[in-house]
C-alpha positions in Angstrom: 114.9 -64.6 243.4 114.7 -62.4 240.2 111.9 -59.6 238.9 110.0 -63.2 237.9 106.6 -62.0 239.6 106.7 -59.1 236.6 104.9 -61.0 234.7 104.2 -60.3 231.1 101.5 -62.6 230.3 98.3 -61.7 228.2 94.5 -62.7 227.9 94.4 -63.9 224.5 91.9 -66.1 222.5 91.5 -69.3 223.9 93.5 -72.4 222.1 96.6 -73.4 220.3 96.9 -69.9 217.9 96.8 -66.7 220.4 96.0 -65.2 217.0 92.5 -66.5 216.5 90.9 -66.7 213.3 89.3 -63.2 213.4 91.1 -60.7 211.3 90.9 -58.1 213.9 91.8 -60.4 216.6 95.1 -61.4 213.9 95.6 -57.8 213.9 95.3 -57.1 217.5 97.7 -60.4 218.0 100.1 -58.2 215.9 100.1 -55.2 217.4 100.2 -56.4 221.2 103.4 -58.4 220.7 105.3 -55.8 219.0 104.1 -53.5 222.3 101.9 -51.7 220.2 99.1 -51.5 223.4 97.4 -48.0 222.6 97.0 -49.1 218.4 96.0 -52.3 219.9 93.1 -51.5 222.0 91.8 -49.0 219.8 91.2 -51.6 217.0 89.2 -53.2 219.7 87.4 -50.2 221.3 84.2 -50.6 218.5 83.3 -54.1 219.8 84.5 -53.4 223.7 81.8 -50.6 223.5 78.8 -53.8 223.3 80.6 -57.4 223.3 81.6 -58.5 226.5 84.4 -60.4 225.4 86.2 -58.0 223.4 85.8 -55.3 226.4 87.8 -58.0 228.1 90.6 -58.1 225.8 90.8 -54.7 225.9 90.8 -54.5 229.2 93.8 -57.2 229.4 95.7 -54.8 226.4 96.0 -52.5 228.4 96.6 -54.4 231.5 99.2 -55.7 230.1 100.7 -52.0 228.8 100.7 -51.0 233.1 103.1 -54.0 233.3 105.3 -53.4 230.9 105.9 -49.8 231.2 104.2 -49.0 234.4 102.2 -46.5 232.9 98.1 -46.3 231.8 96.9 -47.6 235.1 93.9 -44.7 234.9 93.2 -46.2 231.2 93.0 -50.0 232.9 90.6 -48.7 235.2 88.8 -47.5 233.2 88.5 -50.6 230.7 87.9 -52.4 233.5 84.6 -51.4 235.1 83.3 -51.5 231.4 84.3 -55.0 231.1 82.4 -55.6 234.6 79.4 -53.5 233.6 78.7 -55.4 230.1 79.5 -59.1 232.2 76.0 -61.2 232.1 76.8 -64.6 232.7 79.4 -66.2 235.5 81.9 -66.9 233.1 82.1 -63.4 232.3 81.8 -61.9 235.6 84.8 -64.4 236.6 86.7 -63.8 233.8 86.3 -60.1 234.6 87.2 -61.0 238.7 90.7 -63.0 237.1 91.4 -59.3 235.2 90.4 -57.2 238.2 93.1 -59.4 240.6 95.8 -59.2 238.4 95.9 -55.1 237.3 95.1 -55.0 241.6 98.1 -57.4 241.7 100.2 -55.9 239.2 99.6 -52.3 240.9 100.9 -53.7 244.1 103.9 -55.3 242.7 105.4 -52.3 241.0 104.7 -50.1 244.3 102.3 -47.5 242.5 99.8 -48.6 245.2 99.3 -51.7 248.0 96.0 -53.5 246.4 96.7 -56.8 247.7 93.9 -57.5 249.8 91.9 -56.2 246.9 94.1 -59.1 244.3 93.0 -61.4 246.9 89.8 -61.0 247.0 88.8 -60.4 243.6 91.4 -63.7 242.1 89.3 -65.8 244.9 85.8 -64.2 243.4 86.6 -65.5 240.0 87.4 -68.6 241.8 84.0 -68.5 242.8 82.0 -67.8 239.8 84.4 -70.0 236.9 82.8 -73.7 236.0 85.7 -76.4 237.1 86.3 -76.6 233.1 86.2 -73.3 232.4 89.2 -72.4 229.8 89.8 -69.4 231.7 90.4 -71.5 234.9 94.2 -71.6 234.2 94.6 -68.2 233.6 93.1 -67.4 236.8 95.2 -70.7 238.7 98.5 -69.0 236.9 97.6 -65.5 238.0 97.0 -67.2 242.1 100.1 -68.6 241.9 102.0 -64.9 241.4 100.0 -63.7 244.3 101.3 -66.9 246.3 105.1 -66.3 245.0 105.5 -62.3 245.0 103.0 -61.1 247.5 102.6 -64.1 249.9 105.7 -65.4 249.4 104.5 -68.6 250.0 107.0 -70.6 247.3 105.0 -74.0 248.0 101.0 -73.1 247.2 102.8 -70.9 244.4 104.3 -74.1 243.0 101.3 -76.0 243.3 98.9 -73.2 241.6 101.7 -73.2 238.8 101.3 -76.9 237.9 97.6 -76.8 238.1 97.7 -73.7 235.6 100.3 -75.6 233.6 98.6 -78.7 233.7 95.2 -76.8 232.6 96.7 -74.8 229.6 97.9 -78.2 228.6 94.6 -79.7 228.6 93.1 -76.6 226.8 96.1 -76.4 224.5 96.5 -72.9 225.4 100.0 -72.2 224.3 100.8 -68.9 224.7 99.8 -69.4 228.7 102.1 -72.5 228.6 105.2 -69.9 228.1 103.9 -68.6 231.1 103.5 -72.1 233.0 106.6 -73.1 232.1 108.9 -70.1 232.5 107.6 -70.3 236.1 107.5 -73.4 236.9 111.3 -72.8 236.0 111.4 -69.7 238.3 110.6 -71.5 241.6 112.7 -74.5 240.1 115.4 -71.6 240.2 114.3 -70.5 243.5 114.8 -74.1 244.5 118.6 -74.8 243.4 117.0 -76.9 240.8 118.9 -75.8 238.2 118.5 -78.2 235.8 114.8 -78.0 235.7 115.1 -74.8 235.6 117.1 -74.7 232.4 114.2 -76.9 230.6 111.7 -74.9 231.7 113.3 -71.2 230.6 113.7 -72.8 227.1 110.5 -74.2 226.7 109.1 -70.9 227.5 111.5 -68.8 224.8 111.4 -71.7 222.0 107.0 -71.3 222.5 107.1 -67.7 222.3 109.8 -67.6 219.0 106.8 -70.0 217.3 104.5 -67.4 218.5 105.9 -64.5 217.3 105.4 -63.1 220.8 108.1 -60.7 219.9 107.4 -58.9 223.2 108.0 -61.6 225.4 111.4 -63.0 223.8 113.7 -60.7 225.9 112.2 -61.4 229.4 112.7 -65.3 228.1 116.4 -64.7 226.7 117.0 -63.4 230.0 115.8 -65.9 232.6 117.2 -68.8 230.1 121.0 -66.7 230.6 120.6 -66.5 234.4 121.3 -70.2 234.8 123.4 -71.2 231.7 126.6 -72.9 232.5 128.2 -70.9 230.2 129.4 -67.9 230.4 129.8 -66.5 227.0 125.9 -68.2 225.7 124.7 -66.3 228.7 126.3 -63.1 227.8 125.1 -63.6 223.9 121.6 -64.5 225.3 121.5 -61.3 227.2 123.0 -59.3 224.2 120.6 -60.5 222.2 117.8 -59.9 224.9 118.9 -55.8 225.8 118.3 -55.6 221.9 115.1 -56.4 221.6 114.5 -54.1 224.8 116.1 -51.3 222.5 114.1 -52.2 219.5 110.7 -52.2 221.2 111.3 -48.6 222.4 112.4 -49.8 226.6 109.8 -52.6 227.1 109.7 -54.3 229.5 110.5 -51.4 231.4 111.4 -53.2 234.5 114.0 -55.5 232.1 115.7 -52.6 230.6 118.0 -51.6 233.4 119.1 -55.1 234.1 120.2 -55.4 230.4 121.8 -52.4 230.0 125.4 -52.4 229.3 126.6 -50.5 232.5 124.5 -53.4 234.7 126.7 -56.6 236.4 125.1 -59.7 235.1 122.7 -61.5 237.6 
């Protein structure tokens, strides 16, 4: 399977508009969506020093940078420890554990350091802490699906987790997360040879990202859709557009840049 395991999924305000109502959150969203993670983290830093939710958001921003660039692991770990120290209730502790699981997963998948056991343990701890109706539950299910798919190599468990995440994101109106659940449900359909279902899911993921202005996530969505299109010319056009966006954003996501280079063979 293609590198759908390198999820660029972020944690953001819960709801239909990931930009939120707060002017700070809107500024952070604009920076994150354009791959300006250092600037976004700097904007959050004053609040993150005292507010658990802001500390978690800053942690997610820095983990997102790791996923896109394979750099900045130390800064992400420091931010995560600070967020864990500020957590005061089970919801905040569970959300922090969910972030720890994601950081450990990314480190393992990108070959930085094998932290698979830590990833599983952290997400298990998050599952024990988060209430059944927690708005963080869909994100947790999504990340458990990633581990089942790419670390445990268990497609059936992965599919079930992605479907739970998709249902939860739909129920909570979490449109940004829906773009990721569509993407990974589609990846599982592609793996099973269900190309019509895969095309539909990848197209839905792309549509949502374009509507939300999630610029940094559009190139992966274009590349995924291109890989399952029957029309070679249309697929080439989408790959060319994805490559243009990657270059525009300074070569991120790094794991996609090489695949979309002019000399790279198509998937």
